[in-house]
C-alpha positions, 0 to 999 in steps of 0.5 A, spaced: 891 354 615 887 349 612 885 354 606 893 351 604 892 344 605 889 339 599 884 334 601 883 326 598 878 321 599 879 316 597 874 309 596 878 303 595 877 296 592 881 291 590 883 292 583 881 300 583 881 307 588 876 312 586 879 318 587 876 325 590 880 331 590 878 338 594 884 343 592 884 349 596 880 355 593 877 352 587 870 349 587 867 342 586 872 336 587 876 333 581 875 326 581 879 319 577 879 313 578 887 309 578 888 302 579 890 299 586 898 298 585 904 301 588 906 304 581 900 307 580 898 310 586 906 313 586 903 317 580 897 319 583 900 322 589 906 326 585 899 329 581 895 331 588 902 334 590 904 337 584 897 341 582 895 343 590 898 347 595 902 346 601 899 339 606 896 334 601 891 330 607 889 323 604 883 319 608 879 312 606 875 306 609 878 301 614 876 295 610 879 288 607 884 293 604 888 294 611 894 299 612 897 297 606 895 303 602 896 308 608 904 306 608 904 307 600 901 314 600 905 316 606 911 314 603 911 317 597 911 324 599 914 328 604 908 333 605 903 328 605 899 324 610 893 319 610 888 317 614 884 310 615 877 312 618 872 309 621 866 307 617 861 306 622 862 313 625 862 316 618 856 321 618 850 319 613 844 322 612 837 319 612 835 322 606 840 319 602 838 313 597 844 313 592 851 311 593 857 310 587 864 309 589 864 317 586 860 319 590 863 315 597 870 319 594 867 326 594 863 324 601 869 322 604 874 329 602 868 333 604 868 331 610 875 330 611 875 339 610 870 339 615 874 334 621 868 330 621 872 324 621 874 318 627 881 315 625 883 309 626 889 308 629 893 304 626 898 298 627 906 298 624 907 292 621 911 288 626 904 289 631 900 287 625 904 281 624 903 279 631 895 281 630 895 276 625 898 270 628 892 272 634 887 271 630 890 265 626 890 262 633 883 264 634 881 261 628 884 255 629 881 254 636 874 256 633 876 250 627 878 245 632 872 247 636 866 245 630 870 238 629 870 236 636 862 237 635 861 234 628 865 228 631 861 228 637 854 228 633 856 223 629 858 219 635 851 221 638 847 218 632 850 212 632 848 212 639 856 211 642 856 215 648 862 217 652 860 214 659 868 214 663 868 221 665 864 227 666 869 231 661 870 229 654 877 230 650 880 228 657 885 221 656 880 217 658 875 219 652 880 219 647 882 212 649 874 211 648 875 214 641 880 210 639 878 204 641 872 205 636 870 201 630 863 201 625 860 196 621 860 200 614 866 202 611 862 209 610 862 210 618 869 209 619 872 213 614 868 219 617 870 217 624 878 217 622 878 223 617 874 227 623 879 224 628 885 226 624 882 233 623 882 234 630 888 232 632 891 236 626 888 242 629 891 240 636 898 241 633 897 247 628 895 250 636 900 248 640 905 250 635 901 257 636 901 257 643 908 256 643 910 261 638 905 267 642 910 265 648 916 266 644 913 272 642 911 274 649 920 274 651 921 279 648 919 287 646 916 291 647 912 285 649 915 282 654 915 288 660 905 289 658 905 282 657 908 280 665 903 286 668 897 283 664 899 276 667 898 279 674 890 279 673 886 273 674 884 269 668 889 272 664 895 269 663 901 269 656 896 267 651 890 272 653 896 278 654 899 277 648 893 277 644 890 283 648 897 287 647 896 286 639 889 288 638 889 294 642 897 297 641 897 301 647 892 302 652 895 310 654 891 312 647 885 312 651 884 318 656 880 314 660 877 308 662 871 309 660 873 310 653 876 303 653 870 301 655 866 304 650 871 302 645 870 295 646 863 296 646 862 294 654 858 301 655 849 300 655 846 303 649 841 309 650 836 311 646 834 318 651 829 323 649 826 329 654 825 326 660 825 319 657 832 314 659 832 307 655 838 304 656 838 297 653 844 292 652 851 293 651 854 296 644 858 291 642 862 296 637 869 297 637 874 290 637 870 284 638 876 279 639 879 283 645 871 284 648 871 276 648 878 275 651 876 280 657 869 276 658 872 269 658 877 272 664 871 275 667 868 268 669 874 266 674 872 272 677 866 268 680 870 265 685 873 266 692 879 272 691 886 268 692 893 269 689 895 261 689 895 260 682 898 268 681 904 267 685 909 265 681 907 270 676 907 276 679 914 275 681 920 280 679 912 284 677 912 292 680 908 293 686 903 297 684 901 292 678 900 287 683 896 292 688 891 294 683 891 286 681 889 284 688 884 290 688 881 288 681 879 281 685 876 283 691 872 288 687 870 284 681 868 278 686 864 282 691 861 285 684 860 278 681 856 276 688 851 282 689 849 282 682 847 274 683 844 276 690 839 280 685 837 274 680 841 277 675 842 273 668 850 270 668 852 271 663 849 279 664 853 279 670 860 277 667 859 282 662 859 287 668 865 285 671 868 285 663 867 293 663 870 294 670 876 289 668 877 293 662 878 299 666 883 295 671 887 294 666 887 300 664 889 303 670 894 298 671 897 298 664 897 306 665 900 306 672 906 301 670 907 305 664 
């Protein structure tokens, strides 16, 4: 079967695409470069299909160019498929010291023919749009945190410290900020600009939250969002974010596969009779890993359904049962590790790893 398949590796850049084609029954790769624009790509696909035989398989590395190239290629021919591969899982020879675009394209074609590449699960255009909205909200939240820190450090350098409460950015703290004035016009200008930036970012963040809440009411997000909200530490925004990043929990064969994908499993360096385990691998999707770690902090408290009762109305009993078991198990896990005097961040990461398994079980059971 593989003898009738044409394999194409592409090294993709913003303005150009290096192409290497391995035609069936021929030695060596045919290489050339095309412009990274729709017309040139369609002509390139037609050329490969015309000169090849049978099925044509394209591949390129996941990167900043996204999945638009994959969609363009698959739309250009009937017997054409294109996979996006994980760059970090591409086999590399330690002795290679020369790297060029032509070599990269040829290497991808050869590895694709050998079956040594790991495919990335591509999102649909709709999923990708929601994912970009989720990440835009995350960027706005990070910008808001930075602006607040800048303003706080400015006030600290001027000897101004809020003493009207234990927490900042409460109503009392905001009233205190509005009451401040500075002797020098430059200080006042910086303060006003920082405060204005914070207010604008808070408004943007509220807009993102309302849009994500609206998406959570629509199909195909409404049901899985409802299931995820049965868990402690996961509300609407976090639930939508998890679904937008992972698309479908069922694409992972087991909970361990999901944990490994999120980089929550310990690294290991073993040989012969020696076994050494280190910190978590931190591979895969860092956005989901951060969300799970944030949610895991809630499990340091005793199990309770007081805040979950309304969110669980109308949800499947099987999902609620799994969420309850998660509360019991993860809280016990947190307490046992605390008694061993393990560092709190390590405990939370261990809880996040097990939380990923409970989420996988709930989403697969409910489906």
